[in-house]
C-alpha positions in Angstrom: -29.7 144.1 -12.3 -31.6 147.0 -10.7 -34.1 144.6 -9.2 -31.3 142.5 -7.8 -29.7 145.5 -6.3 -32.9 146.8 -4.8 -33.7 143.3 -3.4 -30.3 143.2 -1.8 -30.8 146.7 -0.3 -34.2 145.6 1.1 -32.6 142.5 2.7 -29.8 144.6 4.1 -32.1 147.2 5.5 -34.2 144.5 7.1 -31.2 142.8 8.7 -30.0 146.2 10.0 -33.4 147.4 11.1 -32.1 148.2 14.6 -30.0 151.0 13.0 -32.3 152.1 10.3 -35.6 152.0 12.2 -34.6 155.2 14.1 -35.2 157.1 10.9 -38.8 158.3 10.7 -39.3 157.3 7.1 -37.6 153.9 7.4 -40.8 151.7 7.3 -42.6 153.7 4.6 -39.5 153.7 2.4 -38.9 150.0 2.9 -42.5 149.3 2.1 -42.2 151.2 -1.2 -39.1 149.1 -2.1 -40.9 145.9 -1.1 -43.7 146.8 -3.5 -41.1 146.8 -6.3 -39.3 143.6 -5.6 -40.9 141.4 -3.1 -43.7 138.8 -3.4 -47.3 139.6 -2.2 -46.8 137.3 0.7 -43.7 139.1 1.9 -45.5 142.4 1.5 -48.4 141.3 3.7 -46.0 139.9 6.3 -44.1 143.2 6.3 -47.4 145.2 6.8 -48.6 142.8 9.5 -45.3 143.2 11.4 -44.9 146.9 11.0 -48.3 148.4 10.4 -48.1 150.7 13.3 -45.1 152.4 11.8 -46.6 152.9 8.3 -49.0 155.8 7.8 -52.6 154.9 6.9 -52.1 157.0 3.7 -50.1 154.1 2.3 -53.3 152.1 1.9 -53.9 154.0 -1.3 -50.5 153.0 -2.6 -51.2 149.4 -1.7 -54.6 149.5 -3.4 -53.1 151.1 -6.5 -50.6 148.3 -6.6 -53.4 145.7 -6.2 -52.2 144.5 -2.8 -55.7 144.6 -1.3 -55.0 142.2 1.6 -52.1 144.3 2.8 -54.2 147.5 2.5 -56.9 145.9 4.5 -54.4 144.9 7.2 -53.0 148.4 7.3 -56.5 150.0 7.5 -57.4 147.6 10.3 -54.2 148.3 12.3 -55.1 152.0 12.2 -58.6 151.2 13.4 -60.2 152.0 10.1 -62.3 148.9 10.2 -65.0 149.9 7.8 -62.4 150.5 5.1 -60.8 147.2 5.8 -64.2 145.4 5.5 -65.0 147.2 2.2 -61.7 145.9 0.8 -62.4 142.4 1.9 -65.8 142.5 0.2 -64.1 143.3 -3.2 
């Protein structure tokens, strides 16, 4: 039931992004929630769309959660290209 609630919250926050996105921690918080309930494909899509709003420090969280593609995308968007290449090599 918790997963269903969190999934519904993610969907609601995504639909109401115009309101929520004014909060400085909106994108990082939403990414953390996505890591718990969304598919790897949706996580990558989220990172691709919102990478400029997510701090590069979140790459470690993505790597720890074994979302290597999303971490590489986030590194690349923050112009940390060597780190992105290192992840792609793994």
